[in-house]
C-alpha positions, 0 to 999 in steps of 0.5 A: 585609599592610596597605596603610594610610597608614603607610609602609614600615619604612625610610621617611623617618620611621623610625629605621632607616637606609637598608639601602643606606646611602651606596652609589654609584649603580649607574648611575654619575653619571647622574641617577635617574629622579626628578631630583636625588634620590640613587639609593637604591642609593647607590654600590654596584656593580651586583650582576650586573656586577662581582660574580663569576658564581656559575656560574663560567666555566660558561654561565648557564642557557638562556633559559626563554622561548626565542627568543620572549623573556620575556612582556610585563611586564604578564603579557598572553599573546602572542596573535599567537604563539599564533595562529601556533602554532594555525594551524600545528597546523591545517595539519598536521592538514589535511595528515594528513587529506588524506593519509589520505583519499587513502590510503583511496580508493586502498585501496578502488579497489584492493579493487574492482579486485581483486574485478572481476578475481576475478569475471571469472576465476570467470566464465571458470573460471580461479579461484574467488571469493576470498570464497567460498574464504575463507568455505568456501562454494561459489562461484557455479559450485558452487551446485546448479541444477535444470535440469529445472524449467521457467522461468515464462513470462509472456504479454504478451497480456492475458487475454480479458474474462469472458463476459457471462452474459446473452449465453448466455440472449439467443440460442438459438445460445449457450443450449444448456444442458438446459431443462425444467420441472424445471430452471426450477422444481426441487424440491417447494417453494420459500421466498421471504422466509420464505414457503413455497410448495408446488409443484403440477403442471408442464407443457410444450407446443411449441404456445404457444397452448393454454397461454394465454388472452385472446389471448396465444397469437396474440401468442406465435405471431406473435413466434416462440414455441418452447415454453411451460413452466408450474408452479403454486404455492399458499399459504394459499388463494392459487394462482399459475401461472407460464408461461415462453415461450421464443423464439429471440432476446431481441428476440422476447421483448421484442416479445411482452411489449410487445404483452401487454395486459389479459386476455392472460395464461397459462392457470391450470394445475390441480393436485391439491389446488388447486381451479380459480382464475382462471376463471368470473368472479373477478378475478385479477392478471396480470403479464408480463416478459422477460429474455433470450430468455425471457418469463414471466407470472403469474396469481394468484387465490384458490382460493375464487372470491374476486376480487383487489382493488387493495389486496390485499397478500397476493395481490400478495405471492404473485404478486411472489414467484413472478415474482422467483423465475422471474427469478432462475432465468433469471439463474442459467441464464446464470451457469452457462453463462458459468462453464462457458465460462470453465472450458472455453474449447474447449467 
């Protein structure tokens, strides 16, 4: 279809006559909307007024738009009516949701109440648990129990602290384990730092003075020395005598070591295969230490009557090895007695 400048086929310039001819204005003698121009419908009557109803006496078809009437002429929807309908549907959904929630809450409350009543009945022996009956499993009172097994008991009292190993070697009252040269120096040799030492003679004396030289005997006696154990080890032309003086209390051993001055030391213990050392003039190295109620001394020298000098690393190493080994043996004695006390508190 063209919407150019040409008018419709029945326009004023066409050859065809007006299809409506000279029919009368269906609106009577009123003027048309364009003033005095003759109504294009002429004198013809309103086709829906005088013309007979094609449906006869029957009622015409119902209004397809209902009570709302036809849509606006320009085709725009009635937004107010649509909003009202949407709000109405939302209100219906809310009522349904609230109603469903109330019903669900009531159902849950009923189930909980039923379960409580059933459990109370089971506790009183009146009825069995409905869940247990439905599943075929035994109820709570049907479960087997071992009444002979003792219930675990927990004490509210904290366990005592483990004993201090040094306490057992600091006093003769607690240091009751067997004590001898063999318990202090077991075996036939020892190895320290990869260096092996051959064990020689051992000795014990209750009179502490004969086991010493240079005035150490008087120091030991004045501080309550009970006995002295000695042993000699040798390695590559060097010999070491270790002497362990035993006291009644730790304080006595510490005082004795504090009064040990230069030249006051343990006497060398001669052994088969070890010539006399540290006697008759050669200089030897001496050490003195204590731990617990034990004071231990070392005398290190060459078996060839050679003197030990300050920079003699070999001689110093031998003396330090034997002093360290003696210290470890005393500590081990305390650990053993502490472990025994934990295992047998009544003992």
